[in-house]
C-alpha positions in Angstrom: 116.3 115.2 90.8 115.4 111.6 91.5 113.7 110.3 94.3 115.7 107.2 95.6 113.5 104.6 97.8 115.5 101.7 99.4 114.3 98.7 100.6 115.8 96.6 102.8 116.0 95.1 105.9 119.5 92.7 107.3 117.2 89.3 108.1 116.2 87.4 105.1 112.6 86.4 104.0 110.5 89.1 104.6 109.5 90.1 101.5 111.9 92.9 100.5 111.4 91.7 96.6 107.7 92.0 96.9 107.7 94.9 97.9 110.3 96.9 95.9 108.3 94.8 93.1 105.0 96.0 94.7 106.4 100.1 94.8 107.4 99.9 91.3 104.4 98.7 89.6 102.3 100.9 91.3 104.1 103.8 91.0 105.0 103.2 87.4 101.3 102.6 85.8 99.0 104.6 88.5 101.5 107.9 89.1 102.7 106.8 85.5 106.4 107.9 87.2 109.3 106.7 85.1 110.9 104.2 87.8 114.2 102.4 88.2 114.6 98.5 89.9 118.4 98.2 91.0 118.2 94.5 92.0 121.3 94.4 94.6 120.2 91.1 95.8 122.2 88.2 94.4 119.3 85.9 94.8 117.7 88.5 92.3 114.1 87.6 92.7 113.0 91.3 91.7 114.5 90.5 88.3 113.0 87.2 88.0 109.6 88.9 88.7 110.2 91.6 86.8 111.9 90.2 83.5 111.6 86.3 84.0 114.2 83.7 83.9 115.0 83.3 80.7 115.6 87.1 79.8 117.7 87.2 83.3 119.7 84.6 82.4 120.4 86.5 78.9 121.4 89.4 80.9 124.1 87.2 83.0 125.5 86.3 79.8 125.4 89.7 78.5 127.3 91.2 81.1 124.5 93.4 82.0 123.8 93.1 85.8 124.2 95.3 88.1 127.4 93.9 89.6 128.4 94.4 86.3 127.6 98.1 86.1 128.9 98.8 89.8 131.8 96.6 89.9 133.3 96.3 85.8 133.2 100.0 85.9 134.4 101.0 88.8 137.2 103.1 87.7 135.4 105.0 84.9 134.5 108.0 85.8 131.6 107.8 83.7 129.7 104.6 83.8 127.3 103.6 80.6 124.3 103.0 82.5 121.8 103.3 79.4 123.5 100.1 78.5 122.4 98.0 81.6 119.0 99.2 82.1 116.3 96.7 80.9 113.5 99.4 79.6 110.1 98.2 79.7 110.4 95.7 82.2 107.4 93.5 84.1 104.7 92.8 82.3 102.0 95.0 82.9 100.2 97.3 81.0 99.7 101.3 81.8 96.4 102.6 82.2 96.4 104.1 78.5 97.1 100.1 77.3 101.2 100.2 77.0 104.1 99.3 78.8 104.9 101.4 81.6 107.8 103.6 82.0 109.7 100.8 84.3 113.2 100.1 84.0 115.4 97.4 85.9 119.2 96.9 86.1 119.2 93.5 87.3 120.8 91.1 90.3 123.3 89.1 89.7 125.0 86.2 91.5 128.2 87.7 91.3 127.8 90.0 93.6 129.4 89.4 96.6 132.3 87.8 94.7 132.7 91.3 93.0 133.0 93.3 96.3 135.2 90.9 97.8 137.5 90.7 94.7 137.2 94.8 94.4 138.2 95.3 98.3 141.2 92.5 97.9 142.3 94.5 95.1 142.1 98.1 96.5 143.3 96.9 99.6 146.2 95.8 98.1 148.0 98.8 98.2 146.4 100.6 101.0 146.3 99.6 104.4 143.7 101.8 105.8 140.9 99.7 104.8 138.0 102.2 106.0 139.3 104.8 104.0 138.7 101.9 101.1 135.7 100.9 102.4 134.4 105.0 101.8 136.0 104.5 98.7 133.9 102.1 97.2 130.7 103.3 99.1 131.3 106.9 97.3 131.7 105.6 93.9 128.8 102.8 94.1 126.7 106.1 95.5 127.5 107.8 92.3 126.7 104.8 90.1 123.3 104.7 91.1 123.0 108.5 90.9 124.2 108.3 87.5 121.6 105.2 86.7 118.7 107.4 88.0 118.9 110.4 85.9 116.3 109.9 83.8 113.9 108.7 86.4 111.5 110.2 88.7 112.0 106.9 91.1 114.5 104.6 91.8 113.6 102.0 94.0 117.0 99.6 95.3 116.0 96.2 96.5 119.0 95.5 98.9 120.1 92.0 99.7 120.1 91.0 103.7 123.2 91.5 105.6 125.5 94.0 104.9 127.6 95.0 101.7 129.1 98.0 100.1 126.3 98.0 97.7 123.6 98.5 100.6 125.5 100.6 102.7 125.8 103.0 100.1 122.2 102.5 99.4 121.0 103.5 102.5 123.2 106.1 102.9 122.3 107.7 99.4 118.1 106.8 100.2 115.7 109.6 100.6 114.0 106.9 102.5 114.2 103.6 103.3 111.1 100.7 103.5 112.0 98.1 106.3 109.6 95.0 105.8 109.1 93.2 108.7 107.3 89.1 109.3 105.5 89.9 112.4 107.9 87.3 115.1 109.5 87.9 117.3 112.8 88.0 115.8 111.8 91.1 113.6 111.6 93.1 116.7 115.2 93.1 117.0 115.9 93.6 112.7 114.0 96.4 112.5 116.1 97.9 115.1 119.6 96.7 114.3 118.8 98.2 110.4 117.2 101.2 111.7 120.0 102.4 113.8 122.1 101.8 111.0 119.8 103.6 108.7 119.7 106.7 111.5 123.5 106.2 112.3 122.7 105.8 115.7 125.0 104.2 118.1 122.8 102.9 120.8 118.7 102.8 120.9 118.4 105.4 123.2 120.0 107.5 120.6 117.4 106.0 118.1 114.6 106.9 120.2 116.0 110.6 120.9 115.0 110.8 117.1 111.4 112.3 116.6 109.5 109.0 114.9 108.4 111.5 111.7 112.2 112.8 111.3 113.6 109.3 110.3 114.4 108.1 107.1 112.6 104.7 107.5 109.5 103.2 107.8 108.9 99.8 108.6 106.0 97.6 107.0 104.0 94.7 108.2 104.6 91.9 105.5 103.1 87.9 105.5 100.5 89.0 108.0 98.0 86.4 109.0 94.7 86.9 111.4 96.0 86.5 114.4 96.4 88.4 117.6 100.3 87.8 118.2 100.3 89.1 114.8 98.9 92.4 115.2 100.4 92.4 119.2 103.9 91.7 117.6 103.2 94.7 115.1 102.0 97.1 117.8 104.9 96.2 119.6 107.6 97.2 116.6 105.3 101.0 116.1 106.1 100.8 120.0 109.6 102.3 119.1 109.3 102.2 115.3 107.3 104.2 112.4 105.2 101.6 110.8 102.5 101.8 107.8 99.4 101.0 108.6 99.0 98.9 105.0 99.8 95.6 105.9 100.8 93.0 103.3 98.6 89.8 104.5 100.1 86.4 103.7 98.1 85.2 100.8 98.3 83.0 97.4 96.9 85.9 95.8 100.2 88.0 96.7 102.1 85.6 95.9 100.7 84.1 92.7 100.8 88.2 91.5 104.7 87.6 90.8 104.6 85.2 88.2 106.3 86.7 85.4 104.5 86.2 81.9 104.8 87.2 78.4 101.7 88.5 77.8 101.2 91.9 79.3 98.4 92.6 81.8 96.5 95.3 83.6 96.9 95.8 87.3 93.5 94.4 88.1 94.1 91.4 86.2 97.8 90.5 87.4 97.0 91.1 91.2 93.8 89.8 91.1 92.5 89.9 94.8 95.5 91.4 95.7 95.6 94.2 93.8 93.3 96.2 96.7 97.1 95.7 98.7 98.9 97.0 96.3 96.5 100.4 95.9 96.8 100.7 100.0 100.8 100.5 99.8 101.0 102.8 97.0 98.2 105.5 98.3 100.3 105.4 101.9 103.9 105.9 100.1 102.8 108.4 97.6 102.4 111.3 99.7 106.0 110.3 101.6 107.2 110.5 97.5 105.4 113.4 97.1 106.7 115.2 100.0 110.2 114.1 99.3 110.2 115.6 95.8 109.1 119.0 97.5 111.7 118.8 99.4 114.2 118.5 96.5 112.4 120.5 94.6 111.2 118.0 91.8 108.7 119.6 89.3 107.1 116.5 89.4 105.6 116.5 85.7 106.2 112.6 84.5 108.3 113.3 80.9 109.0 110.9 78.5 112.6 110.1 78.0 114.4 108.5 75.2 114.7 105.4 76.9 111.6 104.4 76.7 109.7 104.7 73.2 105.6 104.4 72.8 103.9 103.5 69.6 102.8 105.9 68.1 98.8 105.8 68.0 
C-alpha cells in the first residue's frame, strides 16, 4: 500500500511547496522510492519547481493537470491516472546518475473553478449539500489512491484555505506535515488545521489526543536566528507536535528551487542548503517507515513500468 503524505496549512506563504519538493527530492534520490507529487494548489509552485514553466504550460494545453484528472473524469469508475502523470519530474540525478523515480500530476489554475462547477452540477438535483460534499470528497480520495498504485509514496501539496480536494487529501493522508512561519498568526493557523485533521471540535478536545498519536506534525519554515522566532516555535510546540528540523530563511534554500533543463546531483542543486534537506529527510524517514510497517508495506523499492532507465 502507498504511503500518503499531505503538506498543508490553511495559511498561505508558509512554504508548503518548498517542503513538498524537498520531501519528494530526498525520498526519490536517497531512499530510492517511487514518489508521486500531486499538486492541488492552483498557484502550481511545486509544478513549476519540478517541471519548469514551459512544460507546465504544455501540460495545461494537453489537459494533463490535477484538475483535469480529478474533475473531468469524475463520473468515470476507473480514471486513467497514468495519462496525467508526468514521469521523471524534477531536474535531479539519483546516486547512480539516472533520473529518480519521481512523478508529478501538475497543478492547475482552474482547480477552484472545477470544484465550484462540479458542486453546482451535482447539487442541482440534490438539496442535500452534505451528501454532495461527501460524494465529491469520496471520489477525489479514490482518484488520489488510484494515481498512487505504482508508487511507494504520494506527496500531496495542498492549497491554502479549504477545498474539497484539500479535505479529501487530509482525510486520506497517513501523515500531514504542517509548515508554519514563526510568527504570531501561526499560533492560530496551526491550531485550526490541527483540529480539522484530528476532527476535534475545540482546542480542549485536541489536547486530549496525545501528541505522539496525532496524524500531523508541524514544521518551522523561514526561520531566522532571532530569539522571538525560537519563542514562537516553543509556544507552538507546547500544544502541537513539532519537528526538530527548522528550515532557515536563506538564499541557498530559495535558489535551490529554480528548475533547470540540465539535471544535477542533490549536493550540486541544493548547495549549502543540502544539509537542511538531509535533516528533514533523516527526521521524516523513520515516520514513513513506521507507517509502512503499520500498513504492511514491504519497503522494497521496485521499479515499475512507468519509469524506464537506460540499459548499462
